[in-house]
C-alpha positions as CSV (number, residue, x, y, z in Angstrom):
1,X,11.0,-195.1,108.1
2,X,12.4,-191.7,109.2
3,X,10.1,-189.3,110.5
4,X,11.3,-186.9,107.4
5,X,10.3,-189.4,104.8
6,X,7.3,-190.1,105.7
7,X,6.8,-186.2,105.4
8,X,7.4,-186.2,102.2
9,X,6.2,-189.3,101.2
10,X,3.1,-187.7,102.8
11,X,3.0,-184.4,101.3
12,X,4.3,-185.8,97.9
13,X,0.4,-187.9,98.5
14,X,-1.5,-184.7,99.6
15,X,0.1,-182.8,96.7
16,X,-1.5,-185.7,94.1
17,X,-5.4,-185.6,96.4
18,X,-4.8,-182.2,95.5
19,X,-4.6,-182.4,91.9
20,X,-7.4,-184.9,92.1
21,X,-10.1,-182.3,91.4
22,X,-9.0,-180.5,88.8
23,X,-7.6,-183.0,86.7
24,X,-11.7,-185.1,86.9
25,X,-13.3,-182.0,86.0
26,X,-11.4,-182.9,82.4
27,X,-11.2,-186.3,83.0
28,X,-14.5,-187.2,80.4
29,X,-15.5,-190.0,79.4
30,X,-17.9,-190.3,76.7
31,X,-19.4,-193.5,74.4
32,X,-22.1,-193.6,71.9
33,X,-23.8,-197.5,71.2
34,X,-26.2,-197.9,68.7
35,X,-27.8,-201.4,69.0
36,X,-30.4,-202.5,65.7
37,X,-32.3,-205.7,65.8
38,X,-35.9,-204.9,64.7
39,X,-35.2,-204.9,60.6
40,X,-37.4,-206.3,58.7
41,X,-39.4,-210.0,59.0
42,X,-36.7,-212.4,57.8
43,X,-33.2,-209.7,58.3
44,X,-34.0,-209.1,62.2
45,X,-31.4,-209.9,64.5
46,X,-31.3,-211.5,67.5
47,X,-28.6,-210.2,69.7
48,X,-27.9,-206.1,68.9
49,X,-30.2,-205.0,71.5
50,X,-29.4,-207.5,74.0
51,X,-25.3,-206.4,73.1
52,X,-25.8,-202.9,73.2
53,X,-27.5,-202.3,76.5
54,X,-24.9,-204.9,78.3
55,X,-22.1,-202.9,76.7
56,X,-23.9,-199.6,77.8
57,X,-24.1,-200.8,81.0
58,X,-20.8,-201.6,81.2
59,X,-18.9,-198.5,80.0
60,X,-21.6,-196.2,82.3
61,X,-20.0,-198.5,85.3
62,X,-16.8,-197.2,84.5
63,X,-17.0,-193.9,84.1
64,X,-18.7,-192.8,81.0
65,X,-21.5,-191.2,80.1
66,X,-23.3,-193.0,77.6
67,X,-25.9,-192.1,74.4
68,X,-27.8,-195.6,74.2
69,X,-30.1,-195.6,70.7
70,X,-32.0,-198.3,70.7
71,X,-34.0,-199.4,66.6
72,X,-32.7,-196.1,65.1
73,X,-33.5,-194.6,61.8
74,X,-31.6,-193.0,60.1
75,X,-32.2,-189.4,61.5
76,X,-32.4,-190.5,65.1
77,X,-28.8,-191.8,64.3
78,X,-27.2,-188.8,62.8
79,X,-29.2,-187.1,66.3
80,X,-26.7,-189.1,68.2
81,X,-23.8,-187.9,66.2
82,X,-24.1,-184.7,65.5
83,X,-24.8,-184.1,69.6
84,X,-22.0,-187.2,70.7
85,X,-18.6,-184.1,69.1
86,X,-20.0,-180.9,71.7
87,X,-20.3,-183.7,74.1
88,X,-16.8,-184.7,74.2
89,X,-14.5,-181.8,73.4
90,X,-10.8,-183.0,74.3
91,X,-13.1,-185.7,76.2
92,X,-10.4,-188.3,78.3
93,X,-11.5,-190.6,76.0
94,X,-14.5,-191.0,73.4
95,X,-16.2,-194.3,72.1
96,X,-18.7,-195.4,69.4
97,X,-20.4,-199.2,69.6
98,X,-22.1,-200.6,67.0
99,X,-24.2,-203.9,66.1
100,X,-26.5,-204.4,64.3
101,X,-26.4,-204.6,60.4
102,X,-24.1,-203.4,58.1
103,X,-22.8,-203.7,54.0
104,X,-20.1,-203.4,52.4
105,X,-20.7,-200.8,48.6
106,X,-18.4,-199.5,46.1
107,X,-16.2,-200.2,48.2
108,X,-17.5,-197.9,51.2
109,X,-18.6,-200.1,54.2
110,X,-22.4,-198.5,56.0
111,X,-24.4,-199.1,59.1
112,X,-27.6,-200.2,57.7
113,X,-30.9,-198.3,60.4
114,X,-34.4,-200.4,61.0
115,X,-35.7,-198.7,58.3
116,X,-33.5,-198.8,55.8
117,X,-35.5,-200.5,52.7
118,X,-33.8,-203.7,52.2
119,X,-35.2,-203.9,48.5
120,X,-32.3,-202.0,47.2
121,X,-29.1,-200.5,47.3
122,X,-29.6,-197.6,44.4
123,X,-29.8,-194.0,47.1
124,X,-28.1,-195.6,49.9
125,X,-25.5,-192.3,50.9
126,X,-29.9,-191.2,51.7
127,X,-30.6,-194.4,53.6
128,X,-27.8,-195.5,55.3
129,X,-24.8,-193.8,57.6
130,X,-21.6,-194.1,56.0
131,X,-18.7,-195.6,58.3
132,X,-16.9,-192.9,58.0
133,X,-19.4,-190.6,59.1
134,X,-19.1,-192.2,62.3
135,X,-15.1,-192.3,62.5
136,X,-14.9,-188.6,61.4
137,X,-17.4,-187.9,64.5
138,X,-15.0,-189.7,67.3
139,X,-11.8,-187.2,65.0
140,X,-14.3,-184.4,65.4
141,X,-14.1,-184.4,69.8
142,X,-10.3,-184.3,69.3
143,X,-10.7,-186.7,72.6
144,X,-7.8,-187.9,74.1
145,X,-8.5,-191.3,73.3
146,X,-10.8,-192.9,70.2
147,X,-12.1,-196.2,70.0
148,X,-14.6,-197.5,67.1
149,X,-16.0,-200.6,67.9
150,X,-18.3,-202.4,65.1
151,X,-20.0,-205.5,65.7
152,X,-21.9,-206.2,62.4
153,X,-23.1,-207.5,59.1
154,X,-23.4,-211.6,61.6
155,X,-25.7,-212.1,58.4
156,X,-25.8,-209.6,54.9
157,X,-29.2,-208.4,54.2
158,X,-28.1,-207.5,50.1
159,X,-25.4,-209.9,49.4
160,X,-27.7,-211.7,47.6
161,X,-27.7,-208.2,45.2
162,X,-24.2,-207.5,44.2
163,X,-22.9,-206.0,48.2
164,X,-20.5,-208.4,49.9
165,X,-19.8,-208.6,53.3
166,X,-18.9,-205.6,55.0
167,X,-15.3,-204.7,55.6
168,X,-12.7,-201.7,57.0
169,X,-13.3,-198.5,55.4
170,X,-10.4,-197.9,53.2
171,X,-9.4,-194.8,54.3
172,X,-8.9,-195.4,58.1
173,X,-5.3,-196.3,58.8
174,X,-4.3,-191.8,58.4
175,X,-7.9,-190.8,60.3
176,X,-7.3,-189.8,63.1
177,X,-4.2,-189.9,65.8
178,X,-5.0,-192.1,69.1
179,X,-7.9,-193.9,67.9
180,X,-8.5,-197.7,67.6
181,X,-10.9,-199.1,65.9
182,X,-12.1,-202.7,65.9
183,X,-14.4,-205.2,63.9
184,X,-15.9,-208.4,65.0
185,X,-14.8,-209.9,61.9
186,X,-12.1,-209.9,59.6
187,X,-12.4,-208.7,56.3
188,X,-15.0,-210.2,54.3
189,X,-16.1,-212.7,56.8
190,X,-18.9,-212.9,58.9
191,X,-20.1,-212.1,62.0
192,X,-21.6,-214.8,64.1
193,X,-24.4,-214.4,66.3
194,X,-23.3,-217.2,69.0
195,X,-24.9,-219.4,71.3
196,X,-25.2,-217.4,73.7
197,X,-27.4,-214.3,75.0
198,X,-24.5,-212.0,73.1
199,X,-22.6,-212.3,70.4
200,X,-18.5,-213.4,70.9
201,X,-17.1,-209.9,70.2
202,X,-19.5,-208.8,72.5
203,X,-19.0,-211.6,75.5
204,X,-15.4,-210.2,74.6
205,X,-15.9,-206.7,75.8
206,X,-17.9,-207.3,78.7
207,X,-15.6,-210.2,80.0
208,X,-12.3,-207.9,79.5
209,X,-13.8,-204.3,80.2
210,X,-13.7,-204.7,83.9
211,X,-10.3,-206.4,84.2
212,X,-7.9,-203.7,86.1
213,X,-5.0,-202.5,84.9
214,X,-5.7,-204.0,81.7
215,X,-4.3,-201.9,78.9
216,X,-6.6,-200.6,76.1
217,X,-4.1,-202.5,73.7
218,X,-3.8,-205.5,76.0
219,X,-7.6,-206.0,76.1
220,X,-8.4,-206.1,72.5
221,X,-6.0,-208.6,71.6
222,X,-8.3,-210.7,74.6
223,X,-11.6,-209.7,73.1
224,X,-9.3,-211.1,69.7
225,X,-8.8,-214.7,71.7
226,X,-11.7,-215.0,72.8
227,X,-13.7,-214.5,69.9
228,X,-11.3,-216.3,67.6
229,X,-12.1,-219.1,70.4
230,X,-15.9,-218.5,71.0
231,X,-16.3,-219.1,67.2
232,X,-13.6,-222.5,66.9
233,X,-11.3,-220.5,64.6
234,X,-14.0,-219.3,62.5
235,X,-14.2,-215.3,63.2
236,X,-11.1,-213.0,63.5
237,X,-11.4,-209.6,64.9
238,X,-9.6,-207.3,62.6
239,X,-7.8,-203.9,64.8
240,X,-6.0,-201.2,63.4
241,X,-5.0,-198.0,65.7
242,X,-2.6,-195.3,65.6
243,X,-2.3,-194.8,69.7
244,X,0.3,-193.4,71.1
245,X,-1.2,-193.2,74.6
246,X,-1.9,-195.9,77.3
247,X,-5.6,-196.3,78.1
248,X,-7.4,-198.1,80.6
249,X,-11.2,-199.1,80.8
250,X,-10.5,-200.5,85.1
251,X,-7.8,-199.4,87.1
252,X,-7.2,-197.8,90.6
253,X,-6.0,-194.9,89.3
254,X,-8.7,-194.0,86.6
255,X,-11.4,-194.9,88.8
256,X,-9.8,-191.9,91.9
257,X,-10.2,-189.7,88.5
258,X,-13.1,-190.2,86.6
259,X,-16.9,-189.2,87.5
260,X,-19.8,-191.5,87.7
261,X,-20.9,-192.8,84.3
262,X,-24.8,-192.7,83.5
263,X,-26.7,-194.2,80.3
264,X,-29.4,-191.7,78.6
265,X,-31.6,-193.2,76.0
266,X,-32.1,-191.4,72.8
267,X,-35.3,-192.0,70.7
268,X,-37.5,-191.0,67.3
269,X,-39.3,-187.5,68.4
270,X,-42.7,-188.0,70.0
271,X,-45.4,-186.6,67.1
272,X,-48.5,-184.6,68.6
273,X,-51.2,-187.4,69.3
274,X,-53.7,-185.0,67.7
275,X,-52.1,-184.5,64.4
276,X,-53.5,-186.1,61.7
277,X,-52.1,-186.1,57.8
278,X,-49.7,-183.7,56.8
279,X,-49.1,-183.1,53.7
280,X,-52.3,-185.4,51.9
281,X,-51.0,-184.8,48.1
282,X,-47.6,-186.1,48.6
283,X,-49.0,-189.4,47.2
284,X,-49.6,-186.7,43.6
285,X,-47.7,-183.5,43.9
286,X,-43.6,-182.7,44.7
287,X,-43.5,-181.1,47.9
288,X,-41.0,-177.8,48.0
289,X,-38.7,-176.2,50.7
290,X,-41.8,-173.7,51.8
291,X,-43.9,-176.6,52.4
292,X,-41.3,-178.6,55.1
293,X,-39.3,-175.3,56.2
294,X,-40.6,-174.7,60.0
295,X,-41.4,-178.3,60.8
296,X,-40.1,-179.9,63.3
297,X,-38.5,-183.8,63.5
298,X,-41.2,-185.2,65.0
299,X,-43.4,-184.0,61.9
300,X,-41.1,-184.4,59.6
301,X,-40.8,-188.3,60.7
302,X,-44.7,-188.5,59.9
303,X,-44.3,-186.9,56.6
304,X,-42.0,-188.8,55.6
305,X,-43.7,-192.6,56.7
306,X,-47.7,-191.1,55.6
307,X,-46.5,-191.6,51.7
308,X,-45.2,-195.0,53.1
309,X,-48.4,-195.3,55.3
310,X,-50.6,-194.6,52.6
311,X,-49.0,-197.5,49.9
312,X,-49.2,-200.1,52.7
313,X,-46.2,-199.9,54.9
314,X,-46.7,-202.8,57.4
315,X,-44.4,-200.5,60.3
316,X,-42.1,-202.7,62.7
317,X,-41.5,-199.2,64.9
318,X,-44.9,-198.9,67.9
319,X,-45.0,-195.7,67.4
320,X,-45.2,-195.3,63.6
321,X,-48.0,-198.2,63.4
322,X,-50.2,-196.4,66.5
323,X,-50.2,-193.3,64.9
324,X,-51.2,-194.5,61.0
325,X,-53.9,-197.1,62.5
326,X,-56.2,-194.0,63.9
327,X,-56.5,-193.5,60.2
328,X,-59.2,-195.5,58.4
329,X,-57.5,-195.8,54.9
330,X,-54.9,-197.4,56.4
331,X,-54.5,-200.5,55.4
332,X,-50.8,-202.5,56.0
333,X,-50.0,-205.2,53.3
334,X,-46.3,-205.2,52.8
335,X,-43.1,-204.3,54.2
336,X,-41.1,-203.1,50.8
337,X,-44.6,-201.3,49.2
338,X,-43.7,-199.8,45.9
339,X,-43.7,-196.0,45.7
340,X,-43.6,-193.5,42.8
341,X,-41.2,-191.5,41.4
342,X,-42.7,-188.6,43.0
343,X,-43.6,-190.3,46.5
344,X,-39.5,-191.3,45.9
345,X,-38.5,-186.9,45.5
346,X,-40.9,-186.2,47.8
347,X,-39.2,-188.8,50.9
348,X,-35.6,-187.7,49.4
349,X,-36.3,-184.3,50.2
350,X,-38.5,-184.6,54.3
351,X,-35.3,-187.4,54.5
352,X,-32.9,-184.0,54.1
353,X,-35.2,-181.7,56.2
354,X,-34.8,-184.3,59.3
355,X,-31.3,-184.8,59.2
356,X,-30.3,-181.5,59.6
357,X,-32.6,-180.5,62.2
358,X,-29.0,-180.9,64.9
359,X,-27.4,-179.8,62.7
360,X,-25.6,-176.0,62.9
361,X,-27.0,-173.1,60.3
362,X,-26.2,-170.2,61.1
363,X,-23.5,-169.0,58.6
364,X,-23.9,-171.7,56.4
365,X,-24.7,-171.8,52.1
366,X,-25.4,-175.5,52.7
367,X,-25.3,-177.0,56.3
368,X,-25.9,-180.6,55.6
369,X,-22.6,-181.0,52.8
370,X,-21.5,-183.2,55.6
371,X,-23.9,-185.4,55.0
372,X,-25.3,-185.2,50.8
373,X,-23.8,-185.1,48.2
374,X,-24.3,-181.4,46.2
375,X,-25.9,-180.8,42.8
376,X,-24.8,-179.2,40.3
377,X,-28.2,-176.8,40.1
378,X,-27.5,-176.2,43.9
379,X,-24.1,-174.6,42.7
380,X,-24.5,-173.4,39.4
381,X,-26.4,-169.8,40.8
382,X,-23.3,-169.4,43.3
383,X,-21.1,-166.4,42.6
384,X,-17.0,-167.2,43.3
385,X,-17.3,-165.9,46.8
386,X,-20.6,-167.5,47.2
387,X,-18.3,-170.8,45.9
388,X,-15.7,-170.2,47.8
389,X,-17.6,-170.1,50.9
390,X,-19.5,-173.3,49.9
391,X,-16.3,-174.9,49.6
392,X,-13.8,-173.6,52.5
393,X,-17.2,-174.5,55.1
394,X,-16.7,-178.5,54.8
395,X,-13.1,-177.8,56.4
396,X,-14.8,-175.1,59.0
397,X,-17.1,-177.6,59.9
398,X,-13.9,-179.7,61.2
399,X,-12.1,-177.4,62.4
400,X,-9.3,-176.0,60.2
401,X,-7.2,-173.0,61.0
402,X,-7.0,-170.7,57.9
403,X,-4.3,-168.9,56.9
404,X,-5.1,-166.7,54.3
405,X,-6.6,-163.8,56.9
406,X,-10.3,-163.3,55.0
407,X,-10.9,-166.8,55.2
408,X,-10.4,-167.0,59.2
409,X,-12.2,-163.9,60.1
410,X,-15.2,-165.2,58.1
411,X,-15.3,-168.1,60.0
412,X,-14.6,-167.6,63.0
413,X,-17.9,-164.4,63.2
414,X,-20.1,-167.9,64.3
415,X,-19.9,-169.8,66.8
416,X,-20.0,-173.8,66.0
417,X,-16.4,-172.3,64.3
418,X,-13.7,-173.8,66.5
419,X,-10.5,-173.6,65.0
420,X,-8.5,-176.5,65.7
421,X,-6.0,-178.9,63.1
422,X,-3.8,-177.4,59.4
423,X,-5.4,-179.7,57.7
424,X,-8.4,-181.7,58.4
425,X,-9.5,-184.9,56.9
426,X,-12.7,-185.2,55.2
427,X,-15.2,-187.9,55.0
428,X,-16.7,-189.5,51.0
429,X,-19.4,-187.3,50.8
430,X,-17.4,-184.3,51.9
431,X,-15.2,-185.4,49.5
432,X,-16.3,-185.7,47.0
433,X,-18.6,-181.8,47.1
434,X,-15.3,-180.4,47.5
435,X,-14.5,-181.8,44.0
436,X,-17.7,-180.8,42.6
437,X,-17.7,-177.1,44.0
438,X,-13.8,-176.9,42.7
439,X,-14.8,-177.5,39.5
440,X,-17.5,-174.4,39.5
441,X,-14.8,-172.8,40.8
442,X,-12.6,-172.9,38.2
443,X,-15.4,-172.5,35.9
444,X,-15.8,-169.2,36.6
């Protein structure tokens, strides 16, 4: 080879290597992995926690920083989602993997936390995590490639009460550019636990993610083929995507450009060991906002569960069980104790405060309008300007760029506002809240 040509190649290689550190600083890969197995007896699952741990470990080996949430209650899962967005702003890749129970109710898909009441689904929006919230979380990261992987609904815990097996969310097609969504089973079908240590879907992922130079779309086809063969045709992976870019979990180029990964466990908040009964009146009197304001996440979690403990709930969570067994009055007799109307309202109010612990508060009229349905009672006292701000803060939270200068200036004063898009996509809950606020605006 001529000396001049060798020098040119060497110079090009040096230039590429010199550019790598700057790229590596931005080529972040993040993942949130949720595995729920420890449901109440009769509904417990064998594989999800093992599946989630194995997937988390493999992702970390491929350069992902992984937050792992095992046997999560609703508030802990919501905190994981709240923390995921700022950690993944403009990441190279953002991925959410869920293994556990799922259900499809009134046309909407839900991931069920381990403390979900398996007796009914009348207030599922308050007790479960809608899958569109996971999709919205991924979209809000603005990552280059976004992946949502569901290994859910091995059997449906609510099917005998009117729910159907999990299906794809109805509005995922336009959810976000460069997003891949994979369900471990086709619409209306049950995902199988499998005969081995992992589900067929998790096996397929674990067996293919480490293959060098396997592009994401090809990799998922390999996963689909594995599931089909492993289940003898009884299960078909359902895929949809809006990918315009290539992505490789493992390749020589990726290995050079991504930082080493790690796995971080996110667990429910631990209360002070000396804490006693928080609200002894919560079974007989309605709690107020004043009672709950200033309480930390650990205290709120105990306050909600002491209502169930008073009625004899048996707790799967070891920390909750150990806490309530300290009291002479506690007698665990049922996994689904009945609670009174007053207690039900108190549980709902406490959960509302729990869900807001990790949400930004500054400048919001309704800091939780992305995670619960607002009521007419809350809106009827607002003037027209307040209603406009309440409606627009739903869009601002998602990064909407406002055309009207006064609206844009109003939200720019808050640190949480990061304008990104001319139009943004809202979840079911957010859409319903916008519609309700608009009704009050028209009446003014």
